[in-house]
N, C-alpha and C positions, 0 to 999 in steps of 0.2 A: 239599391236602396240608399248605399251611402252617398252616391252621386247624386241623387234625387233629392236627399235630405239636405247636402250642402249647397245645391242650387237654390232651394226653398229659402234657407236662412240668409243665403246672399241677396236674394230680391228682396227679402223684408228690411235687411238692412240697409239697401239702396233707397227703397222707398220711403224709410224712416228718415234717412239723411236728407233725401230732397225735401220731404214734407216739412221738416224743422229749420233746415238752412235755406232752402229756396222759397217755400210757400208760407211759413210762418210770418216773416218779416213784412210781406206782400198782403197778408190776409189783412182785411178791414169789412167787418159785418155792416156798419150804418156809420161808415167816415169816421170822426175823430168821437163820436157820441159812444161813451162806455167801451173805449177799444181797449182797453186793460182786461176789461173782463172778456172781451171777443177773444183776445191772444190767449188768454189762459185757457177759455173752454176749447181752443182750436189745439193747444198744446197738451191740455189733458186728455183730449179724445184720441189724438193721433198717437200720443204715447201708450195708452192704454191698449190702443188696438193691436199696435205693433209688438208691444212686449208681450201681449198675451198669444200672439201669433208666434214669437220667438221660442216662448216658454212652452208654448203647446207642441211644437216640432221637436224642441227637445225632450220633452217628455215621451212623445211616440217614439223618436228615436231610442232613447233609452229602453223602453219597453221591449222593442223589437231587438235590441242587442242583448238584453237580458233573456230574451226567449231564445235566441240563438247560442246562448251560453257564454257569449265573449265580454259581456259587461263586469261580472265579476273578476275576470282576469286582469281585466283593465285597472281595476281598483287597487287589486294587489300591488299591481306593478307602478302605481301611482299615474298613470298617465292622465287621467281625468283634472288632475290638477298641474300638470305640467306646464312651465313657460309663465307663471304668473309673476309678476313686477311689484316693486314696492309700489307705484301710482295705482296699482289693483288694490293693495292692501289697505292704502289710504282710503280710496273709494268704498271697500267694505266697511272699514272703521267709521268713516262719515256717516254711511247709512245705518249702522248700527247705533251710533251715538245720537243721529236725529231721531229714531226710535225711543230711545231712552230719554232724550229731552221732552219728547210728546208726552211718554208716560209720567213723568215727574212734574210736567207743567200743571199749573193751577188754571190754565186757559186754553182747555183741550178743544174747545168749540172753535176759537180762533186757529189753535196751532196744528191743527188738521190739515186745512185748505190754506191758511195764511189770511192776513189781515185784507180787509176789503180793498181791492183797487190794485194789491200788489201779488197776494197768492204765492207767496214763498214758503208756505207750509210743509208740513211733513209729506204729504203726497208728492208735491212738486220735488223736493229733496230726493225721494226714491226713484221718481222717473228720471231724474238726472243721472243718477247712478245706473238704473237700468238701461237707459240709451247709449251710456258710456260703452258698458260691458257688450251690449248687442253690437254696437260698431266696431268696438276694438278687437273683437273676434270674427267678424263675418264681413266687413266692408272689403271691397275689391275696387282696386282703379278701373274706373269707367270714364271715357272721355264725355260720354253723353251726359253723365251725372256731374261733371265739373264742369262743363260747358253750361247747363241751366243754373246751376247753383253762380256761375260767372254772371249770367245775364240778370238773374235776381238781384246780385249784390250792386251792380251796375245802374238797375234801375231806382233802387232805393237811394243810392248817392246822388244820382242825377236830379231825381225828384225832389230830393232835400235842396241841392243847389238852386233849383228852378223856383222852390218856395220862396227861398232867402231872396230871389231876384223879382218877387212879385207876382211870378206865374202859378197858376194853379189848374194842371192838366187834369186833375180827376176830380175838381169842383169840392174838394172837401172844405174849403174856405167859404163857401156860398153863404152869404147873410151875415158874414162877419165884417167889422170896419177894422183897417190896418193898424188901429191904436190898440185894439183889444188885446187882452193878456193872452188868449186861445190862439188869435192870428199871429202873435208873435212867439208863443213857447212850444206851440205845436206843430209838427213838421215831417213831412214825408208819409210813409205809411206806418212810421213806428209810434208817433205822437209826441209825447213828453220829451223835451230835449235831452233830459238827462239818459232817457232809455235808450234815445237815437244816437246819443254819444258812446254809450256802453256797446251799441251795437257796431257801431264805426270802429270802436277800438278792437274789435274781434275781426271785422271784414276787411278794413283797409290794408291791414298786413298782408293778406291773401293778395290783394290787387298789387302791392308795391313789389311783393316776390315774384308774380309773375312777370312783371317789367322787368325787373333785376335778372331772373333765371332764364327769361324766354330766349327763344332762339329765332333767327330768320325774321320772315314778315310779321310773325306772330308778335313781334315786339312792338309793332305799331298800334294794334288797337289796345294791347296791354298797356302801353304807355298813356293813351289816351284815358282810358278808365282809371289807372292810377292818377292822372292828373283830377279826374273830376272828384276820387275819392279823396285825395287830399285838400280840395276846395272844400268838399262838403265839412271836412274836419274843422277847417278855418271858420266856416260859416255857421256850423249847428247852433252856437250859443253858450256851449258850456266850457270854462277855461280847462277842466279836466281834459278834454280832447286834446290839447296842446301839449299837456303832460305825456300823455299816451302816445300821440305823435313822437316825441322825443324819444321815448321808451324804445318803439319800435324801430327808429332809425339807428339808436345805440347798438341794439343787437345786430341789424344790418351792417352796421360799419365793422363791427367785430367779425362777422362773417366774411367780409370782402377784404380783410387785410392779408389773407394768406395767398393772393395772386393779385398780379396788376390789372388782369382783363377784369377781375369781378370789383376791384377798385374802381374801376372806371364806369362800371355798370352803377356801383353807388353812388357816385359823382352825378350821374345822368338821373337817378332817383331824386338825388336833393335838388335838381336844377327846377323841380316841379314846384318847389315852394315859393322861391322868388318869381319865377315865370308866373305863378298865379296871382301872386300880390302884385307885381307891375302891371299885368294886363288888367286887373281890377282897377288900379290907378289910371291907366292910359284911357280904357271906356267910361271912367268914370261911374262905374257900377252902383247903381242904386239899389240899396238893400232894405228889407224890412227884417229886423233884429230885434232880440229882447233888448229892453231898455237899459237893464245895466252893463250890458256889453256894447251897446252901440257906437258910443263915443270910442271906446278901445279898440275895436275895430277898425272904425275909419280911420284912425289915427296910424293904423298898421300899413293901409294901402297908400302909399307915398312913392314919389319917384326913386328915393333913395335904394329901394329893391333892384333898380337897375346895375347898380355897382356889385352886389354879390352875384346877380345873373350875370353879368359880362366876365367875373372872374372865375366863376366856376365853369362856365363856357369855355373860356381860353386854357383854362387849367385842363379840362378834360380833353381838348383838341391836342395840346402841348403833349400830354402824358400819351397820348394814343400815337401820335407820330413816333416819339422816342421809342413806345414799346414796337412799333411796325419796323422801325429802321435798324434798332438794335438786337431786338429779339431777346433782350434781358428782361429777367423779372426780380427787380431787386427787391422783393416781397417774399419769396421763396424762403430766406434764412429765417424769417419769424422776428427778426429784430422790430419790424414796424408794430407787429402785434403787441410785443412787449413793451415797446415805447408807450403805445396808446393805452394799453392798460394801466400803465405807471401812471400815465397823465390822468386818466379817467379816475384813478383811486386819490390822486391828489386833489382834483378838482371838487370832487365828493367829500372830501374832508373840510378842503376850503369852504365850501358852502356850509356845510355842518358848523364849523367854526362862527360864520358870519351870521347864520342863523341865530346860534347861541348867544353870540356878542350883542346881536340886536334886542334880545329880550332884557339883558342885562343893563346895558347904556345907551341913554339917549343920544351921547355924541357919536359911538359907533353907529347907530340906528340913522341918524342925520348924515353922517360921511357916506353910508351907500346909498343916497337918496330919499331917507323917509317913506320909502313906499309901504303903503298898508299891508302887503302880503308879507313884508319881512317882520311884521309885529303880530305875534299869536296872542289874540286877546279875544273877548267874546265876539267880537264883530268880525272876527277874520273868516273868511271865504264865506260869505253871505250868512254869517250865525254859525257856522260850522264849530269855530272855537268854543263855542257857550254848549252846543249839543254834546260835542265831544267829551268837555269837561263833566257835563250832566251824567252821559253814559257811561264815563268811565267810574264817577262815586256811585251811581246807582247799581254797577255790576258788583261793586265790592260791599254793598248793604243788601244783596239778595240772598245772603246766607250760604251754607257751606254746599246744599245741593243746587242753590242757583250759580254759585260760581262754576260748579264742576260739570253741570248738565244744563245751565241756561234756565231761563224763563219759559221758552218754548219757542218752536221754530214760529220766525215772523211774528211773535209775541211783543215785540219792542214798545208798539203804542199801547198796548193793553198795560202792560206792566208800568212804564213811565206815568201815563197821565191817570191811572188808578192807585197805583201804590206809591209812587214816589212824587205825585202830584206836580209833574213837570210843569213850570211855569213859563217855560220859554213860547213864545210867539212866531210863528212862521215869518220871514221877511216881508215888509209889505209889498213888494212887488209879487208875490206869489197871488192866489187866486184867496179871495176872502172865505175865511174859516178853515182854512189849510192847516195841517198841522205835522208835526214829525212823524212819520209811520215807521221811520228807521234813525239810525244813527248818521246816515250820508258818509258813512266808511264802511264798507262792506265788511271788513275785517274785525273792526271793532264791533259792527252789529252782529255778526255772527259770534263773537266773545258773548255779548249780552244774550242773544237769544237761545244758544247752543252750548254755553258754557266754554271751560277752558278744552275738555275733550273734542268737542265737536268742531270747535275754531282750530285746534291743532291738527286734528284730521284733515278739515278742511285747506287751510294752508299748506299741509304736507303735501297734499294732492297735488298740487300746482307746481310747489317747489320741486318736487321729486319726478314729476313730467317734465320741467324745463331741465333738469339737471340729467334726464335720462336722454332727452334730445339732444343736449350739447355733446354728450360722449358718442354718439352715433351721427353726428354732424358731418364728419368728413366722408364717410361711405354714403350718406343719401341728403342731397342738398335740401329736400322738402323739410327736413328737420329745423331748417331756419325759419321756414313761415309758422311752423308752430312755437318755436322759442319767440317770435316777434309777437305773435297773437298773445300769447301768456304774459309776455313783459308789458304789452300795451295794457291788456285787460286788468292786470295786477295793480299798475300805477294809476290808471283811471279809476279803479274802484276804490283807492284810498281816498277818494272825494265822492265817491258814487255810492251804488247800492244793486244788488244782485235784483233781477226782474225776469221775466218769462220771455223775453226776447234775446237778450244779450247771454244770459248765463246757460241756456241750454245750447247755444253755439260754440262756447268756448270748452263745454264738456263734451263736443263733437269734435273740435279741433284736435282735441287732447286724444280723443278715441281713434281718430284717422291716423295721427303721428304714431299713438301707440301700436297701432297694426302693423305700420312699417317698420316699427321697432322690432316687433315680434318676427317679422319676415327676415330682417337682417340677422337677428340672432339666430333662425332656424339655419340661415345660409352658411353662417360661422361655424355652426355644430356640423353640418355636412362636409365641410371643407376639411375640418379637423378630426373628421371621424367619429 
């Protein structure tokens, strides 16, 4: 009975993982028309079915154990709650605070399912947590599942690159002219470029990791797909994607500094960036991009990318020859890791000081080029400066209950346009009549919607997961993929928002890595008696 129950739950977990990670990003009911609604309905239906199957199986197993007289003894010995992590605790707290936010919300009609077109309400939050616990308890490594996910990610990334090059294999742009907003701002099978960018922030780290960690002939297709993934980030149309790309590469660099062999792998992954930009210039790639980044991206594709491409290639070859001939690994003593860590801290501190100086002095601002992104004003980040300021002030005016529990899951627009009378207009490049449905910063948006308690639990979930993976990275290289995805998602979401494609995916990545952490911990317990 126990074996049958375990097999059933593992099947449910694998099917759920495939449905959300492989099928959801590809799912389109009627092209781009009402695509957000279609994605949400798919996510809601799949989550409801598989979570009910899981809970039904658990209830049936509990009844059977109780009838045999085993269940009470296990409760007394504490086995049913054995092995819960801090990440689990934050997930439970987030679900609890989401419910409380809904209870105290004045907009319960919106708070339950979420704002129209976004659907990040209470129901979605509970499904996120439920999916996390299902997969983190019952997922097992299966080559077939990994292969299907890999194919799905490849298809979504490749289609995005083809769309930007003017190709339309699925016919989703039929009837649209190249200058229309929809033609330039909807992409692949995910739609909105910010949604697509959030998806890439979770998916591309997995592709880069496969290329970095792969062995033998498998590195050839892994490298090709990683190349497509980095190209998709460059072409998708949101600047936050570049920030996410930097975050995932930063994590990969730190993971690579413990062995010279891994550092060589890292250099090979970095080579993908100048290689794509140089090839784009070489073939005079004609692109269809959002108007606000068209000139910027075209300036990126220059022959100067041949210089870093050549330097990285020569450096990688030279290091490999030295390593092969001498057999010495100069990174084993850990000095390089400490040096890069110190350098990284200095660079971050320097960037903070420069940014602060640009706000205070025009001379400092002009000295560093006078770029608009260095000056935090209302126009900064396509209007994000203004909406962040308004969101912060509105949060403090929401009262004690509002500060503690928020205005309700996904109720940002209801609160600000009805209570705060938000006068901000969406950027002119957006569709006519568009409004700010969220703060365009997931962490600030969570603070407004679900208050200090909800935001703390949500942020704690990601930070604790990253820390948990970091501690176990030596024993399991797969933790690197999880850290890359968490870092890239966190960086991207500083300028973006949660939605029913990317957010379920990052919860599942964390869940898969959490299952690996639990396996590592069990093996350590067995070894130490």
